[in-house]
C-alpha positions in Angstrom: 125.6 115.0 101.5 122.2 113.6 102.3 120.6 113.1 105.7 120.7 109.4 105.0 124.5 109.3 104.3 125.4 111.8 107.0 124.0 109.8 110.0 126.6 107.5 111.5 125.8 104.5 113.5 127.0 106.2 116.7 124.8 109.2 115.9 121.7 107.0 115.4 122.3 105.1 118.7 122.6 108.4 120.5 119.4 109.7 119.0 117.6 106.4 119.9 118.7 106.7 123.5 117.7 110.3 123.8 114.2 109.5 122.4 113.2 107.3 125.4 111.0 110.0 126.9 109.3 110.6 123.5 108.6 107.0 122.7 105.1 105.5 123.3 104.9 102.2 125.1 101.7 100.9 123.4 102.2 102.2 119.9 104.9 100.6 117.9 107.8 102.7 116.7 111.1 101.6 115.1 114.3 102.0 117.0 115.4 104.5 114.4 114.2 105.9 111.1 111.0 106.4 109.2 107.9 104.1 109.3 104.7 104.1 107.3 102.3 101.4 106.1 102.0 98.2 108.1 102.8 95.2 105.8 102.6 91.4 105.8 100.4 91.2 108.8 100.1 87.4 109.5 99.5 85.4 112.7 100.9 81.9 113.1 101.6 79.7 116.1 100.3 82.4 118.5 102.8 84.9 117.1 101.9 88.1 115.3 104.2 89.2 112.6 104.4 92.9 111.9 106.3 94.1 108.8 106.2 97.8 107.9 107.4 100.3 105.3 110.7 101.5 106.7 113.7 103.7 106.0 116.3 102.4 108.5 118.8 105.0 107.5 117.0 108.3 107.9 114.0 110.1 109.4 112.4 110.8 106.0 110.7 108.7 103.4 113.0 106.8 101.0 115.1 103.7 100.6 111.9 101.7 101.2 112.6 98.5 103.1 110.4 96.0 105.0 111.0 96.5 108.7 110.0 93.6 111.0 108.7 93.1 114.6 106.9 90.3 116.4 104.4 90.2 119.3 102.5 87.6 121.4 99.9 90.1 122.6 99.5 92.8 119.9 100.6 95.5 122.3 104.3 94.8 123.0 106.3 94.3 119.8 110.0 93.3 119.6 111.8 94.7 116.6 113.9 92.4 114.6 116.3 93.1 111.7 114.6 94.3 108.4 113.4 91.5 106.1 113.1 92.8 102.6 115.8 95.2 101.2 115.9 97.2 98.0 117.5 95.3 95.2 118.5 95.7 91.5 114.9 95.9 90.5 113.9 98.6 92.9 112.6 99.4 96.4 110.2 97.4 98.5 106.7 98.9 98.7 103.6 97.6 100.5 102.2 94.0 100.5 100.7 91.3 102.6 101.4 87.9 104.2 99.5 84.6 104.5 100.2 81.1 105.9 100.6 78.5 103.1 97.7 76.4 104.5 97.1 74.5 101.2 100.8 73.5 100.7 101.2 75.3 97.3 104.4 76.4 95.5 106.1 73.1 96.6 106.5 74.6 100.0 105.4 73.2 103.4 102.0 74.1 104.8 103.6 76.1 107.6 105.6 78.3 105.2 104.7 82.0 105.2 104.0 83.5 101.8 104.3 87.2 101.1 103.2 89.4 98.2 104.9 92.7 97.9 105.3 95.6 95.5 108.6 96.4 93.7 108.9 100.0 92.8 111.2 99.6 89.8 113.8 102.2 88.7 112.5 104.9 86.4 114.0 107.0 83.7 113.7 110.5 85.3 113.9 112.1 81.8 110.5 110.6 80.8 107.0 111.4 82.0 105.8 109.1 84.8 102.6 108.4 82.8 104.8 106.7 80.2 106.4 104.4 82.7 104.3 101.7 84.5 106.8 100.9 87.2 105.3 98.7 89.8 105.4 94.9 89.8 103.9 92.4 92.3 106.4 89.8 93.5 106.3 86.9 95.9 108.6 85.9 98.8 108.4 83.1 101.3 109.7 82.2 104.7 110.6 78.7 106.1 111.8 80.0 109.5 108.6 81.5 110.9 108.9 84.9 109.2 112.4 85.8 110.2 114.0 85.3 106.8 112.1 86.3 103.6 113.3 84.7 100.4 112.5 86.5 97.2 111.3 84.0 94.7 109.8 83.3 91.2 109.0 85.7 88.4 106.6 88.6 89.0 103.1 87.4 90.0 101.8 90.4 88.1 103.6 92.7 85.8 102.8 96.4 85.6 99.1 96.8 84.7 98.9 100.6 85.1 101.1 103.5 86.1 100.6 102.9 89.8 99.3 99.4 90.5 100.4 98.3 93.9 99.6 97.3 97.5 98.4 93.6 97.1 96.2 92.1 99.8 95.6 88.3 99.4 93.1 86.0 101.2 91.6 82.6 100.5 87.9 82.6 99.5 86.6 79.3 100.8 83.3 79.2 98.8 85.0 79.3 95.4 88.2 77.6 96.5 90.6 80.2 95.2 92.9 83.0 96.4 91.7 86.5 95.9 94.0 89.5 95.5 92.8 93.1 95.7 95.1 95.7 94.2 95.0 99.4 93.6 95.4 100.1 89.9 95.2 103.9 89.3 93.0 106.9 90.2 90.0 105.5 92.0 90.2 102.1 90.3 90.9 98.7 92.0 91.4 95.2 90.6 90.2 91.9 91.9 92.3 88.9 90.9 91.9 85.2 91.4 94.4 82.3 91.6 94.3 78.6 92.5 98.1 78.3 92.7 99.4 81.6 94.1 101.5 82.2 91.0 99.1 83.0 88.2 96.4 85.6 89.0 93.7 86.6 86.6 91.6 89.7 86.7 87.9 89.0 87.6 86.7 92.5 88.3 87.7 96.1 88.0 85.8 98.5 90.2 85.7 102.3 90.7 85.1 103.5 94.2 84.3 107.1 95.1 87.5 108.7 96.5 89.1 105.3 96.9 92.9 105.4 96.8 95.7 102.8 97.4 96.2 100.2 100.1 93.0 98.2 99.5 91.6 95.5 101.7 88.5 93.3 101.4 87.0 91.3 104.3 83.8 89.9 105.6 82.3 91.2 108.9 79.7 90.1 111.3 76.7 92.3 111.8 76.4 92.4 115.6 73.3 91.0 117.1 72.4 89.1 114.0 73.5 86.1 111.9 74.1 88.4 109.0 77.6 89.1 107.4 78.6 91.7 104.9 81.7 92.3 102.8 83.6 95.5 103.2 86.1 97.0 100.7 88.6 99.3 102.3 90.9 102.1 101.0 93.9 103.9 102.6 92.2 106.9 104.1 89.6 104.8 106.0 87.0 105.0 103.3 84.9 101.8 103.5 82.3 100.4 101.2 79.8 97.8 102.4 78.5 95.3 99.8 78.5 91.8 98.6 81.3 89.6 97.1 80.9 86.2 95.4 84.6 85.5 95.0 84.7 87.2 91.6 82.9 90.5 91.8 82.4 93.1 94.5 79.0 95.0 94.4 78.9 98.1 96.5 75.5 98.4 98.3 76.0 101.3 100.7 77.5 104.8 100.2 81.1 105.5 101.0 81.7 106.2 104.6 84.8 107.2 106.6 86.0 105.1 109.5 88.2 107.8 110.9 87.3 111.2 112.4 90.9 112.6 112.0 93.5 112.3 109.3 96.3 110.9 111.4 95.6 107.1 110.7 96.2 105.8 107.2 97.0 102.7 105.1 95.6 100.2 107.6 95.8 96.5 107.0 94.1 93.5 108.5 95.8 90.4 109.9 95.5 87.0 108.2 95.3 83.8 110.2 93.6 85.2 113.3 90.0 84.0 112.9 89.0 87.6 113.6 89.3 90.8 111.6 92.1 92.7 113.4 93.5 95.9 111.9 96.5 98.1 112.5 97.1 101.5 110.8 100.0 103.9 110.2 99.8 107.1 112.3 101.3 110.0 110.4 103.1 111.6 113.4 106.0 114.0 113.2 109.6 113.2 114.1 110.2 112.7 117.8 113.5 112.9 119.7 115.5 112.9 116.4 115.0 109.1 116.4 111.9 108.1 114.6 109.2 109.5 112.4 105.7 107.9 112.5 104.2 105.1 114.5 101.5 102.4 114.3 98.1 102.4 115.9 96.7 100.0 118.5 95.0 97.0 116.9 91.2 97.2 116.3 88.8 94.4 116.0 86.2 95.2 113.3 82.5 94.4 113.1 79.4 96.1 111.7 76.3 97.6 113.4 73.1 98.0 111.6 71.5 101.3 112.6 68.4 102.8 110.9 69.0 100.6 107.9 72.7 101.5 107.5 75.7 99.3 108.2 78.2 101.2 110.4 81.8 100.1 111.2 82.7 99.3 114.7 86.4 99.4 115.7 86.9 98.0 119.2 90.1 97.2 121.0 90.4 93.4 121.4 89.6 92.2 124.9 93.1 91.0 125.6 94.5 94.4 124.6 92.0 96.1 126.9 93.2 93.8 129.8 96.8 94.8 129.2 96.1 98.5 129.0 93.9 98.4 132.1 96.6 96.6 134.1 99.6 98.6 132.9 97.8 102.0 133.2 97.0 101.3 136.8 100.7 101.5 137.7 101.8 103.8 134.9 103.2 107.3 134.9 100.9 110.2 134.0 101.4 109.9 130.2 99.7 106.4 130.1 96.0 106.0 130.6 93.1 103.7 129.8 89.6 104.3 130.9 85.9 105.0 130.1 84.7 108.6 130.4 81.3 109.9 129.4 80.6 107.1 126.9 84.0 107.2 125.4 86.8 104.6 125.7 90.0 106.5 125.9 93.7 105.5 125.6 96.5 108.0 126.2 100.1 107.0 125.4 102.9 109.5 125.4 100.8 112.2 123.7 98.9 109.9 121.4 95.1 109.7 122.1 92.9 107.0 120.7 89.2 107.1 121.6 85.9 105.6 120.4 82.4 105.6 121.7 81.9 102.6 123.8 80.0 100.9 121.0 83.2 101.1 118.9 82.1 103.9 116.5 83.6 107.3 115.8 87.3 106.4 116.1 89.3 109.5 116.9 93.2 109.5 117.0 95.2 112.6 117.9 98.8 113.5 118.5 98.4 116.0 121.3 102.1 116.9 121.3 101.7 118.3 117.8 98.3 119.8 117.9 98.2 123.5 117.1 
């Protein structure tokens, strides 16, 4: 009998209740189960949708489903029922969300559109290298993100053994949607579409140590009118360069956004007017109720220092205000403050800190530090 099948509803509820003292207040955790990559991050009507890779049946990876939560302030999230479940094709891997602002697909402009990865079933008797097994599919919502309807044929069939993790945005200058996708090894694809259904490859790039969960966004260089494009990979590797809607040209060496290995697979929100990012924190099981959690949101920008473009990852001002207010009346395990040039957040054993200029992000799980 597996862990998944052996856990009754009563057992899970008891675990959840017993985990109250282990559960952070400012870092999102599921009621029960496993959580990893944030997915489908989209803001509409003042509401932040948060989907995430989730196993609602067990504390270990597997049975990948899209969990779902919502927030009005990016700190306090309310968990809803899961939105995408495994089906006859396979399990639900990572993807993204956008607002249908151009009214495509014969859907209203306020519909939400999602691109997700299906991990199709494999023949375990054959080598994985002989079985490209990921497809990119589309879903939509007509009720503000609560119900996701799987639709249409695959947007992209398997292109390589491991192609997955689509991130889609609209490129205003060339009037097309752009999808970035991990293909295999350290290779990523850039695709374009004018109708959100048919995507064509416009560039294939190889990035040093780049691996899965790509993102591509334009950032302001603080104190100037300059903007630069940044290509992002799962471990926090970032590559500053230029992008013309078709091709990304890396102009700076690979740098790492994180000073620790706890954060991973971050994704930026669409629909905010800012570049806001949330990451998965690879924490251990707590209270026999949940494994993993998500980071606080970070607002991204660049700083030019001695000719190099360095990433800044600040807490949004509204988030700072909430943390400041709640920590003033909080128990000992909650803290927000500035100490010796560092902005520090402590939340039930999780520590996030950056220098006050937003550089050198450090995230630790003090409860599990050796």
